[in-house]
C-alpha positions in Angstrom: -14.2 -50.2 28.5 -15.8 -49.4 31.7 -16.5 -45.9 32.7 -14.2 -44.6 35.5 -15.8 -42.9 38.4 -13.9 -39.6 38.7 -12.9 -38.3 42.2 -12.3 -34.8 43.1 -8.6 -33.8 43.6 -7.8 -33.2 47.2 -7.3 -29.6 48.2 -4.4 -28.7 50.4 -4.6 -25.8 52.9 -1.9 -23.8 54.7 -2.4 -24.8 58.2 -0.3 -21.9 59.6 -2.7 -19.4 58.1 -5.6 -20.6 60.2 -5.3 -21.6 63.8 -8.5 -23.1 65.3 -10.0 -21.2 68.1 -8.1 -17.9 67.5 -11.2 -16.0 65.9 -13.8 -18.4 67.1 -15.0 -16.6 70.2 -14.4 -12.9 68.9 -16.3 -13.0 65.5 -19.9 -12.2 65.3 -22.3 -14.7 63.6 -22.6 -12.6 60.4 -18.9 -12.0 60.1 -18.2 -15.7 60.5 -20.8 -16.6 57.9 -19.3 -13.9 55.4 -15.9 -15.5 56.0 -17.2 -19.0 55.5 -18.7 -17.9 52.1 -15.5 -16.4 51.3 -13.6 -19.5 52.0 -16.1 -21.7 50.0 -15.7 -19.4 47.1 -11.8 -19.6 47.4 -12.0 -23.2 47.7 -14.2 -23.6 44.5 -11.7 -21.3 42.7 -8.8 -23.4 43.9 -10.8 -26.7 42.8 -11.4 -25.2 39.3 -7.6 -24.3 39.0 -6.6 -27.8 40.1 -9.0 -29.3 37.5 -7.7 -27.0 34.7 -4.2 -27.9 35.7 -4.8 -31.5 34.8 -5.3 -30.5 31.2 -2.8 -29.4 28.6 -3.1 -26.1 26.7 -4.7 -26.0 23.4 -1.3 -25.2 21.7 0.2 -28.4 23.3 -2.9 -30.5 22.2 -2.6 -29.2 18.6 1.1 -30.1 18.6 0.4 -33.7 19.8 -2.5 -34.1 17.5 -0.3 -33.2 14.4 1.4 -36.5 15.2 -1.2 -38.7 16.9 -4.1 -38.0 14.5 -1.7 -37.9 11.3 -2.9 -40.3 8.6 0.4 -42.2 8.7 2.0 -41.5 12.1 -1.1 -41.6 13.9 -1.8 -45.3 12.7 1.9 -46.2 13.5 1.5 -44.7 17.1 -1.8 -46.5 17.7 -0.2 -49.9 16.6 2.8 -49.1 18.8 0.7 -48.2 21.8 -1.3 -51.5 21.6 2.0 -53.6 21.1 3.4 -51.7 24.2 0.3 -52.7 26.3 0.6 -56.3 25.3 4.3 -56.3 26.1 3.7 -54.9 29.5 0.8 -57.5 30.1 3.1 -60.3 29.4 6.4 -59.2 31.0 4.8 -57.7 34.3 2.1 -60.2 34.7 4.5 -63.2 34.6 5.8 -62.7 38.2 2.6 -62.6 40.1 1.1 -65.4 37.9 4.0 -67.6 38.9 3.1 -66.7 42.7 -0.4 -67.7 42.1 0.6 -71.2 40.6 3.0 -71.7 43.5 0.0 -71.3 45.9 -1.9 -73.7 43.9 0.8 -76.3 44.2 0.7 -75.9 47.9 -3.0 -76.2 48.1 -3.0 -79.4 46.1 -0.2 -80.9 48.3 -2.1 -80.1 51.5 -5.3 -81.8 50.1 -3.3 -84.8 49.2 -1.4 -85.2 52.4 -4.3 -84.4 54.8 -7.5 -85.7 53.2 -8.6 -89.1 52.5 -8.9 -90.3 48.9 -12.4 -89.9 47.6 -14.8 -87.8 45.5 -14.5 -84.6 47.8 -10.7 -84.6 47.8 -10.8 -85.0 44.1 -13.2 -82.3 43.7 -11.1 -79.9 45.8 -7.9 -80.9 44.0 -9.0 -81.4 40.3 -12.0 -79.1 40.4 -11.4 -76.1 42.6 -7.7 -75.8 42.6 -6.9 -76.8 39.1 -10.1 -75.7 37.5 -10.9 -72.4 39.3 -7.1 -71.8 40.0 -6.3 -72.1 36.3 -8.5 -69.0 35.6 -7.4 -67.2 38.6 -3.8 -67.5 37.6 -4.4 -65.0 34.8 -5.9 -62.3 37.0 -2.6 -60.2 37.1 -2.5 -59.9 33.2 -6.2 -58.9 33.2 -5.4 -56.2 35.8 -2.4 -54.8 33.9 -4.4 -54.7 30.6 -7.3 -52.8 32.3 -4.8 -50.4 33.9 -3.3 -49.3 30.7 -6.6 -49.1 28.9 -7.8 -46.8 31.7 -4.7 -44.6 31.2 -5.6 -44.2 27.4 -9.1 -43.1 28.5 -7.6 -40.7 31.2 -5.5 -39.0 28.6 -8.4 -38.5 26.2 -6.5 -40.6 23.6 -9.5 -42.8 22.8 -11.2 -40.2 20.8 -8.0 -39.5 18.8 -7.8 -43.3 18.0 -11.5 -43.0 16.7 -10.3 -40.1 14.5 -7.4 -42.0 13.1 -9.7 -44.9 12.2 -12.5 -42.7 10.8 -11.1 -42.7 7.3 -10.6 -46.5 7.3 -14.1 -47.0 8.9 -15.6 -45.0 6.0 -14.4 -47.7 3.6 -16.6 -50.2 5.3 -19.6 -48.0 5.4 -19.2 -46.7 8.9 -17.6 -43.7 10.7 -15.2 -43.2 13.4 -17.9 -43.1 16.2 -18.3 -46.8 15.5 -14.8 -47.3 16.5 -15.3 -46.3 20.1 -17.7 -49.2 20.9 -15.3 -51.4 18.9 -12.4 -50.3 21.2 -14.6 -50.8 24.2 -15.0 -54.6 23.1 -11.3 -55.1 24.1 -12.6 -54.8 27.7 -16.0 -56.7 27.3 -18.3 -57.2 24.3 -21.6 -56.8 26.2 -21.1 -53.1 27.3 -19.5 -52.4 24.0 -22.7 -53.5 22.2 -24.7 -51.2 24.6 -22.5 -48.4 23.8 -23.7 -48.5 20.2 -26.7 -46.7 21.4 -24.8 -43.4 20.8 -24.8 -44.1 17.1 -27.6 -42.2 15.5 -28.6 -44.4 12.5 -29.9 -47.8 13.1 -28.2 -49.6 10.3 -24.8 -48.3 11.5 -25.6 -49.6 15.1 -26.5 -53.0 13.7 -23.4 -53.3 11.5 -21.3 -52.2 14.6 -22.9 -54.8 16.7 -22.1 -57.6 14.1 -18.4 -56.5 14.2 -18.0 -56.3 17.9 -17.9 -60.1 18.6 -14.8 -60.3 16.5 -13.0 -58.0 18.9 -10.9 -60.0 21.4 -12.4 -59.3 24.9 -10.5 -59.7 28.1 -12.1 -63.1 28.7 -10.2 -64.6 25.7 -6.8 -63.4 27.1 -6.1 -66.4 29.3 -6.5 -68.8 26.5 -4.1 -66.8 24.3 -1.6 -66.3 27.2 -1.7 -70.2 28.0 -1.1 -71.5 24.5 1.2 -68.8 23.2 3.2 -69.1 26.4 3.6 -72.9 25.8 4.2 -73.1 22.0 5.5 -69.6 21.1 7.4 -68.4 24.1 9.9 -66.4 22.1 7.2 -64.6 19.9 4.5 -64.4 22.6 3.9 -60.6 22.0 3.8 -60.9 18.3 1.3 -63.9 18.4 -1.1 -62.0 20.6 -0.7 -58.8 18.5 -1.5 -60.8 15.3 -4.4 -62.5 17.0 -5.8 -59.0 18.1 -5.4 -57.3 14.7 -6.4 -60.4 12.9 -9.8 -60.3 14.7 -10.2 -56.7 13.9 -9.3 -57.4 10.1 -11.8 -60.4 10.0 -14.5 -58.2 11.6 -13.9 -55.5 9.0 -14.2 -58.2 6.3 -17.5 -59.5 7.7 -18.7 -55.8 8.0 -18.0 -55.3 4.2 -20.1 -58.5 3.5 -22.9 -57.6 5.8 -22.8 -54.1 4.4 -23.3 -55.3 0.8 -26.0 -58.0 1.8 -28.2 -55.8 4.1 -27.2 -52.1 4.2 -26.0 -51.3 0.7 -26.4 -47.5 1.0 -24.3 -44.5 1.8 -23.0 -43.1 5.1 -23.5 -39.9 7.0 -20.5 -37.8 8.1 -20.1 -37.6 11.8 -17.8 -35.4 13.6 -15.8 -36.6 16.6 -15.1 -34.0 19.5 -11.4 -33.9 20.5 -11.2 -32.6 24.0 -7.7 -31.2 25.3 -5.3 -33.8 26.4 -5.1 -34.5 30.2 -2.5 -35.9 32.5 -3.7 -39.4 33.6 -4.8 -39.9 37.1 -3.0 -42.9 38.6 -5.6 -43.0 41.3 -8.5 -43.2 38.8 -6.6 -45.9 36.8 -5.8 -47.9 39.9 -9.6 -47.7 41.0 -10.7 -48.9 37.5 -8.2 -51.9 37.7 -9.6 -52.6 41.2 -13.1 -52.7 39.8 -12.0 -55.0 37.0 -10.3 -57.2 39.5 -13.3 -57.4 41.7 -15.7 -58.1 38.8 -13.2 -60.9 37.6 -12.9 -62.6 41.0 -16.6 -62.4 41.6 -17.2 -64.1 38.3 -14.6 -66.7 39.1 -16.3 -67.2 42.5 -19.8 -67.7 41.2 -20.4 -68.6 37.6 -16.9 -70.2 36.9 -17.2 -72.2 40.1 -20.6 -73.3 39.2 -19.3 -74.4 35.7 -16.3 -76.2 37.3 -18.7 -78.1 39.6 -20.8 -79.2 36.5 -17.7 -80.2 34.5 -16.0 -82.0 37.2 -19.1 -84.0 38.1 -19.6 -84.9 34.4 -15.9 -85.9 34.2 -16.0 -88.0 37.5 -19.1 -89.8 37.2 -20.5 -92.5 36.6 -18.4 -94.6 39.0 -18.0 -98.3 38.2 -18.4 -100.6 41.2 -17.9 -97.8 43.5 -14.4 -97.2 42.3 -12.9 -93.8 41.5 -12.3 -92.8 37.8 -9.7 -94.7 36.0 -8.3 -94.9 32.5 -10.8 -97.5 31.3 -13.8 -95.8 32.7 -15.8 -93.5 30.2 -17.4 -90.5 32.0 -20.4 -88.4 30.9 -18.2 -85.7 29.8 -16.1 -88.0 27.7 -19.1 -89.5 26.0 -20.3 -86.2 25.2 -17.0 -84.8 24.0 -16.6 -87.8 21.7 -20.0 -87.3 20.2 -19.1 -83.6 19.1 -15.5 -84.4 18.3 -15.9 -85.3 14.7 -17.1 -81.8 13.9 -13.9 -80.3 15.4 -11.5 -83.2 14.7 -10.4 -81.6 11.2 -9.1 -78.6 13.4 -6.6 -80.8 15.2 -8.6 -81.0 18.4 -9.2 -84.0 20.6 -12.4 -84.5 22.6 -11.2 -82.5 25.7 -10.4 -79.5 23.5 -13.7 -79.8 21.9 -15.7 -79.9 25.2 -13.7 -76.9 26.5 -14.7 -74.9 23.5 -18.4 -75.8 23.8 -18.3 -74.6 27.5 -16.7 -71.6 26.4 -20.0 -70.6 24.6 -21.4 -69.8 28.1 -18.3 -67.6 29.0 -14.9 -67.7 27.5 -13.3 -68.1 31.0 -14.8 -71.6 31.0 -12.4 -72.6 28.3 -9.4 -72.5 30.8 -11.5 -73.8 33.6 -12.6 -76.8 31.7 -9.0 -77.6 30.4 -8.0 -77.3 34.0 -10.4 -80.1 34.9 -10.1 -82.4 31.9 -6.2 -82.3 31.8 -5.5 -83.7 35.2 -2.4 -83.4 37.2 -0.6 -86.4 38.4 -0.8 -86.2 42.1 1.8 -88.8 42.9 1.7 -91.9 45.0 4.0 -90.8 47.7 3.4 -87.8 50.0 7.0 -86.5 49.4 6.4 -86.0 45.6 5.6 -82.5 44.4 2.5 -81.6 42.5 2.6 -79.3 39.5 -0.9 -77.7 39.2 0.2 -75.3 36.5 -2.0 -75.8 33.4 0.8 -74.9 31.2 3.0 -77.8 32.5 0.1 -80.2 32.2 -0.7 -79.3 28.7 3.1 -79.2 27.7 3.1 -82.9 28.8 0.2 -84.0 26.6 1.2 -85.6 23.4 -1.9 -84.5 21.5 -0.8 -80.9 21.6 1.5 -79.3 19.0 2.0 -75.8 17.7 -0.4 -76.4 14.8 -3.4 -77.3 16.8 -2.5 -74.7 19.4 -2.6 -72.0 16.9 -5.9 -73.4 15.5 -7.3 -73.5 19.0 -6.4 -69.9 19.7 -8.0 -68.8 16.3 -11.1 -70.6 17.0 -11.3 -69.2 20.6 -10.7 -65.7 19.0 -13.5 -65.7 16.3 -16.4 -67.8 17.6 -19.3 -66.2 19.6 -17.9 -64.6 22.8 -20.6 -65.8 25.1 -24.4 -66.2 25.4 -24.7 -62.8 27.0 -23.4 -61.1 23.9 -26.1 -62.7 21.7 -28.7 -61.7 24.1 -27.6 -58.2 24.3 -27.6 -57.9 20.5 -31.2 -59.2 20.5 -32.1 -56.8 23.3 -30.5 -53.8 21.5 -32.0 -54.7 18.0 -35.4 -55.9 19.3 -35.2 -59.3 17.3 -33.4 -62.6 17.4 -32.5 -62.3 13.6 -29.3 -60.3 14.1 -28.4 -62.2 17.2 -28.6 -65.7 15.4 -26.8 -64.3 12.4 -24.1 -63.2 14.7 -23.8 -66.6 16.4 -23.8 -68.8 13.4 -21.7 -66.5 11.3 -19.0 -66.3 14.0 -18.9 -70.1 14.4 -18.7 -70.6 10.6 -15.8 -68.2 10.3 -14.0 -69.5 13.3 -14.2 -73.1 11.8 -12.9 -72.0 8.5 -10.2 -69.8 9.7 -9.0 -72.4 12.3 -9.0 -75.2 9.6 -7.1 -73.1 7.1 -4.5 -72.1 9.9 -4.2 -75.6 11.0 -3.4 -76.9 7.5 -0.9 -74.2 6.8 0.7 -74.6 10.3 1.3 -78.3 9.6 3.3 -77.5 6.6 5.4 -74.8 8.0 5.7 -74.5 11.7 4.8 -78.1 13.2 
């Protein structure tokens, strides 16, 4: 979770009490300087009063903590808050998401009706609009998530959540201070791993780093939103909640395993400071949301676009007899996908799903952008026909997909290595590739096993 740049509250003045020019020409220099000092002192006092007014009293804080840090009610409150954030992310984000998809449709229609058929038109339509646009469509959901997480940080609730989880963290050989980097992992795993520097003992830091990759970062959200919206529309919030808490539980189980294998010794107590509650600043939360939006859009315009170009080129070429891609032509991407497909076929994936997961090793946003490229939209033969560029609509029409392999796909996306940057950050923070490689291979193995079990069970019950 990114740090929020605090801004000083604006100080209001009574304009009637001071009229410019009234005393300007009548006061001596020393008198004016003394008045200026008095005004600055008064303003500083006003600023302190405003700052303190944002905080609740100690009595109010104790009363709130009697519930929010309670062993039972505190945990119930935490689960409810997370559920409410997910529900808001779905319900509020659906409207702007539909608007972005409508703009994608208009862009694809314009390209089809005003450009000659060829590789460049195909690149703009299938690559940029449907590849990059598929990732951009989930920007509103990302913004809403970061806004609510920022509100939690503004109110000083984060340290309360760490206190609630402290007793549970002790059972896996850690303490509540490790929960704060884990909670940051919901935003991005890389800064969460860097945040483990605040943990004093090295073994606790390493164990926390090995848990963080199982925390669902924001880059995974588009994949969850896509497949849960298609195959579990009536239980979307429940599915996303189970995925998030499932990732946390599996991370805890792996921490227990790693604790027994590598760090089988006691823990040290660690106190977590609990500052007074504060009224959240909408301005600061909106600023944090804007920063998240800018970083997300910048990533889409750089690394995601580059990945889309590579994936589109591998899917478009080679051309046979200077003809555009057809059903009988095998592209470079398809050849590669069918080579690695046997490894992921037991999970219910076709070669296109397998390729998207492999590109997702670089960054999880590439899963959606790759799916947007390989599952092409039918552009129609006539200029009057509509084009539906929504990735949801395209996947819904594919016969290979069902609720079982959709669930398997989400679980695999949840559990395997978030990105190369996460592995490199673990190596950088620990000073060795040992723990980074352990994290990479253990997450892939856990993801394969969990997805396989989920797929087989889903075929029996929810297919």
